[in-house]
Phi, psi and omega in degrees: 000140169241130181239126174252122190234110178050045183279129177235143174210131177238149176235121183049042180079359176260117179287125177256317170253124190243038180103061178284127174236125179194140175238133182244113188286157174307129179065017174271147169257115181248126177259133176250121185236168183152165185285162180297133180089003180282353175108008183300305181297319176299320176294318178297321180296328175292319182294328176280343180095012177278345175224152175248138182286158171287334181204151175103179182224156175230107181261125174252109184052037172092351177258130182282104186286345187286341187247008181277147170282174186300320185295310179293323178299321180297325178295318175294320181296334178296346177271355185256148168239152181223126170255101184287152171301128183085359174084316176061046175276157175280111183305326182278356178253151175288173177301315183292322180291329170301317181294317186268005182303317178298327175297315179295323185276330191242357183227172178250031176298141177285171184295324181293323175296320179299317180294320182294311183293326174294318176302316181294320183294319178291324174294322179298335180253015172071034186237040176289140172096358180243020186307321187267000178285158176257163181303331180284350179261003181235164186281172181297321178298318181292323178303316181294323179295317174301317178297323175292322177298315180297322178291331186276339198301328180266007177066047185291153179281334183222135173239127179263133180240110180264101180045064188294342182244013178303134175079003177265152176287164183309320183292311182292323179304311184292330178289322179293320179298318177294326179291323175298313178298316184290317182287329178292321174301323182282316188263339177067027179286161167275133189241133177232114184248113169277123187208148171243012185270090178245139002273003186311311186296338178294336180278350182256328188269148171281319181226158181225137173237136179253123182258123183220120185049047172078014176226150167280112184261351176199139172211149180162189174298167171306318180294322182289321177297316176301334181259003183297138180277340186303132188291327179295316180295314181297317182289323180294314185292316180292325182293313180296320182296325178282350179063019174289330182219137176249140179252140177268000000 
């Protein structure tokens, strides 16, 4: 479980997070939505421990990561997997080497185990047969799959997805969403997705939270969010759904 309690963060006197409160249950998939500049990425960086809040607490399984030193924080991060926006693959490594990189860096696995686990991870995301290709030789959708395989390789309890389908066409976007659903069913991780793909992300998430001007102004199931009476939420959801405007 992840609990965000009264988290505030300012930059140069400008408040970006203004008292965020949100609970993400174990094995739940939570989508965080909101307009550009609303604080979504800043919040995710706090959850990963890359930033510390000016005020408030972030509890991961009951432990407050905001007061941890680097050594303890690294132990918590070992429970996390991250699918970065744009995939963030190493261009000089093959697909396979990208996927098994965390095993080589963080474990004492022997070469046979690394080969076996890497093959299974690629099979789980439907990418058999491209192990020796380089990122420049595969499509954007394949890169997202490789990034997910790399995030899964250590069996993390929580995976963060930062705009995992940005820049993809609708068919590939939907295939990545289905892949998130399928891998979540298999691995049972807690998923936190930063997304502007509405209503598509509503088919992926168990819960949705809308961040607006540094606060969570609505949270609940996708059905509950669609039925919220708040005018800001209604306008945002309907605008994104109509695809007249896309928010990053």
